[in-house]
C-alpha positions in Angstrom: -27.1 -2.1 -89.9 -24.7 -1.5 -92.9 -23.6 -4.6 -94.7 -20.0 -3.2 -95.1 -17.3 -2.2 -92.7 -14.5 0.2 -93.0 -11.0 -1.4 -92.5 -8.0 0.9 -92.2 -4.6 -0.7 -92.5 -1.1 0.6 -92.1 0.8 0.7 -95.4 4.5 1.0 -95.7 6.9 0.1 -98.6 10.4 1.0 -97.6 11.4 1.3 -101.3 9.0 4.3 -101.7 7.6 5.4 -98.4 9.5 7.7 -96.1 7.2 6.6 -93.2 4.1 4.4 -92.6 0.8 5.7 -93.8 -2.8 4.5 -93.6 -5.2 3.3 -96.3 -9.0 2.6 -95.8 -11.0 -0.1 -97.5 -14.7 -0.9 -97.6 -15.2 -4.6 -96.9 -18.4 -6.7 -97.0 -19.5 -7.5 -93.5 -20.8 -10.8 -92.1 -21.5 -11.5 -88.5 -19.1 -14.6 -88.4 -16.1 -12.8 -90.1 -12.9 -12.1 -88.2 -10.4 -9.4 -88.9 -8.2 -11.8 -90.8 -11.2 -12.5 -93.2 -11.3 -8.8 -93.9 -7.6 -8.6 -94.7 -7.9 -11.6 -96.9 -10.8 -10.0 -98.8 -8.7 -6.9 -99.3 -5.8 -8.9 -100.5 -7.8 -11.1 -102.9 -10.3 -8.5 -104.2 -9.1 -5.0 -103.6 -5.4 -4.6 -103.2 -3.0 -7.5 -103.8 0.0 -5.6 -102.6 -1.1 -5.7 -98.9 1.4 -7.6 -96.8 0.7 -9.4 -93.6 1.5 -12.8 -91.9 -1.0 -15.5 -91.3 -1.2 -19.3 -91.5 -3.5 -21.6 -89.6 -6.7 -19.4 -89.0 -7.2 -21.4 -85.8 -5.4 -19.6 -83.1 -2.6 -22.1 -83.0 0.4 -20.8 -85.2 0.5 -17.3 -83.6 1.5 -15.6 -86.9 -1.3 -13.3 -87.4 -0.8 -11.1 -84.4 -1.4 -7.3 -85.1 -2.8 -4.3 -83.3 -6.6 -4.1 -83.8 -8.0 -0.7 -82.7 -4.9 -0.3 -80.6 -5.0 -3.7 -78.8 -2.7 -6.6 -79.5 -4.9 -9.4 -81.1 -4.7 -12.5 -83.1 -6.6 -11.3 -86.2 -8.0 -14.9 -86.7 -9.8 -14.6 -83.3 -10.9 -10.9 -83.4 -14.5 -10.9 -84.7 -15.7 -7.9 -86.8 -19.0 -8.0 -84.9 -17.1 -6.7 -81.8 -16.3 -3.5 -83.7 -19.2 -3.2 -86.3 -20.4 -0.6 -87.3 -17.3 1.2 -86.2 -14.2 1.4 -88.3 -11.5 -1.2 -87.7 -7.9 0.0 -87.6 -5.3 -2.7 -88.2 -1.7 -1.8 -87.5 1.6 -3.8 -87.1 2.4 -5.0 -83.7 3.7 -2.3 -81.4 7.3 -2.3 -80.2 8.6 -4.1 -83.3 10.3 -2.5 -86.3 8.0 -2.5 -89.5 9.4 -4.4 -92.5 6.4 -3.8 -94.7 2.7 -2.9 -94.2 1.6 -5.1 -91.3 4.7 -7.3 -91.3 7.3 -6.7 -88.4 10.8 -7.8 -87.8 10.6 -10.7 -85.4 14.4 -11.6 -85.4 15.0 -9.9 -82.0 12.3 -12.0 -80.4 13.7 -15.2 -81.9 17.2 -14.4 -80.6 15.7 -13.8 -77.1 13.8 -17.1 -77.3 16.9 -19.1 -78.3 18.8 -17.6 -75.5 16.6 -19.4 -72.9 16.9 -22.7 -74.7 13.1 -23.5 -74.8 13.6 -27.3 -75.1 14.5 -30.1 -72.8 18.2 -30.0 -71.9 19.3 -33.5 -70.8 22.9 -34.5 -71.3 22.5 -38.2 -70.5 23.2 -40.2 -73.7 20.2 -41.6 -75.6 16.7 -40.2 -75.9 16.2 -38.4 -72.5 18.4 -40.8 -70.7 17.5 -43.9 -72.6 14.9 -45.2 -70.3 11.5 -44.3 -68.9 10.9 -40.6 -68.2 7.8 -40.6 -66.0 6.1 -37.2 -65.4 3.3 -37.2 -63.0 0.2 -35.1 -63.2 1.2 -32.9 -60.2 4.4 -32.2 -62.0 2.9 -31.3 -65.3 0.4 -29.1 -63.5 3.3 -26.8 -62.5 4.3 -26.0 -66.0 1.2 -27.0 -68.2 -0.1 -23.4 -68.7 3.4 -22.2 -69.9 3.4 -24.9 -72.5 0.4 -23.3 -74.1 2.5 -20.4 -75.4 2.3 -20.1 -79.3 5.0 -17.5 -79.7 2.5 -14.9 -81.1 4.4 -12.0 -79.4 1.3 -10.2 -78.4 2.8 -10.0 -74.9 5.7 -8.1 -76.2 3.5 -5.6 -78.1 1.6 -5.0 -74.8 4.7 -4.8 -72.6 5.6 -1.1 -71.7 9.0 -2.3 -70.4 9.9 -3.9 -73.8 8.6 -0.8 -75.5 11.2 1.4 -73.9 13.9 -1.2 -73.2 14.3 -3.4 -76.3 17.1 -5.4 -74.5 14.5 -6.8 -72.1 14.3 -10.6 -72.4 10.5 -10.3 -72.4 7.4 -12.2 -71.2 7.2 -15.1 -73.5 10.8 -16.1 -73.4 10.9 -16.0 -69.5 7.6 -17.9 -69.4 9.0 -20.7 -71.6 12.3 -20.8 -69.7 10.2 -21.4 -66.5 8.2 -24.1 -68.4 11.4 -26.1 -69.0 12.9 -25.4 -65.6 9.9 -27.0 -64.0 10.0 -30.0 -66.2 11.5 -33.0 -64.2 13.1 -34.3 -67.3 15.1 -31.1 -67.8 18.6 -30.3 -66.5 19.1 -26.9 -68.2 18.3 -24.5 -65.3 22.0 -23.5 -64.8 22.3 -22.8 -68.6 19.3 -20.5 -68.6 20.3 -18.5 -65.6 22.6 -16.2 -67.4 19.7 -14.9 -69.6 16.8 -15.1 -67.2 18.5 -13.6 -64.2 20.6 -11.0 -66.1 20.0 -7.2 -65.8 17.9 -7.6 -69.1 15.9 -10.5 -67.6 13.4 -10.8 -64.8 14.6 -7.8 -62.9 13.7 -5.4 -65.7 10.0 -6.3 -65.3 7.9 -3.9 -63.2 4.9 -6.2 -62.9 2.4 -4.2 -65.0 0.7 -7.5 -66.0 -0.4 -6.5 -69.5 1.4 -9.5 -70.9 -0.9 -11.8 -69.1 -4.0 -9.8 -70.0 -3.5 -10.0 -73.7 -2.3 -13.6 -74.0 -4.9 -15.5 -76.3 -4.1 -18.9 -74.8 -4.4 -18.0 -71.1 -0.7 -18.0 -70.2 0.4 -16.0 -67.3 3.9 -14.6 -68.1 3.7 -12.1 -65.3 3.4 -15.0 -62.8 6.3 -16.8 -64.3 8.4 -13.7 -64.0 7.5 -13.1 -60.4 8.1 -16.8 -59.5 11.5 -16.7 -61.1 12.3 -13.6 -59.1 11.3 -15.4 -56.0 13.5 -18.4 -56.8 16.4 -16.2 -57.7 16.2 -14.4 -54.4 15.9 -17.6 -52.5 18.9 -19.0 -54.2 20.9 -16.0 -53.0 19.6 -16.2 -49.5 19.8 -20.0 -48.9 23.7 -20.0 -48.3 23.1 -17.5 -45.5 20.1 -19.5 -44.1 21.8 -20.5 -40.8 22.8 -16.9 -40.0 19.4 -15.5 -41.0 17.4 -18.0 -39.0 
């Protein structure tokens, strides 16, 4: 087997490029290397101008998400051995505007995230009410998986709805909204409704499920969205319960 691998990356410098282009590099191959290792080799040894985001290298920070051979991946967790000896094509995350090379504009995502208040809302004075805040296992089991979200945005890159409707609140934001709505210490459900139940919220989702398929942490945003739809519908029907039943 060849001891090198071809890595093609998107290159784009807005100061001199009219549109993104591609550039191919020959990178030394080792069986334990990940795509991020290849990018770091290019940056260090071949082309210091290559721009991309990364930090922890442990699948925790979520900053190194990119398209690898057309699929949203954390490049720190995508092993070259899964592609070798084929060429690896690394592109910026789909559905986001490119700032430079492999770096995309994440401001729209951050705005969506902030709109759902992904933190515990508790208006009682003092730290969460000033006394004990017991949370039992059966309660944490309801929202534990949604707590695993690392804001990598791979679900947005995979979401066809977000691709053609950028106003869509999106999978991660809705999953995190549900995480806090299910937390017994939180009182912010009413404050999140405006964003989550708006026309750009849960009702935009057509339940394709790609968001859940690509999540590197096993979060199921599609489930969170469908559960939120059910709760929203139930909330509308409940006042008419006596007449319905």
